[in-house]
C-alpha positions, 0 to 999 in steps of 0.5 A: 703062700705068704707067711701070716706074721708078715701080713699087715692085716694079721698084725692088726687083727693081733692088736685088735683082739688085745682091744677086744679083750679090754673092752670085755672087761666093761661088760657085766659079769652076767655077759661072761659066758654069752656076749663076752665069750662070743666076742672073744672067739670071733675076734681070735677067729680073725687072726686065726683063720688068716694064719690057718689059711696061709699054711694050706699050700694053695691060694684057693684054701688061703682064700676060703680061709680069709673069708672065713676071717672075714665072716668073723670080722662082720660077726664081730661088728654086729656083736660090738653094735649090739654092745653099744647099744644095749650096754651104752659103751662106745664101740666106734673107735673099735668098729672103725679100725674093724673096718680097716680089717675088712678092707684089708682081708677084701684086698688080700682076697682079691689079690690072691684070686685066681684070674678067669681066663676067656679061651681064645679061638686057637684054644677051641677053633671057635671065633670069640667074635661070633660067640655071645659072651654067655658062650665064652667058656672059662677056666 
């Protein structure tokens, strides 16, 4: 496990959250309890899930929470597109930053993902040369 405050992606998500809050101030008051609230919750969810997952005690749990954070990032991207098309507010810079967060989350998920181990003959008594690819056992 890592300390979440040391992760660049968490730091970037915190900075990004502040920008989302500023963007929400530009939306009409009629959106206060709908799109504004949804965007804020999705934005906060990114950094919160990174932090929560880092304290879970296993790479598997951490990876699961990183995937939830990634899902929230995609949700927020969709909401930014809605804001841009509905209210003619340019969100391109935010979407570019969000793409960086997407990439960092995917990289971190990949980095902590346990590698599958293919069983060898010495472990099974079966020669891997005589077994088709589909018959190899994975752990």
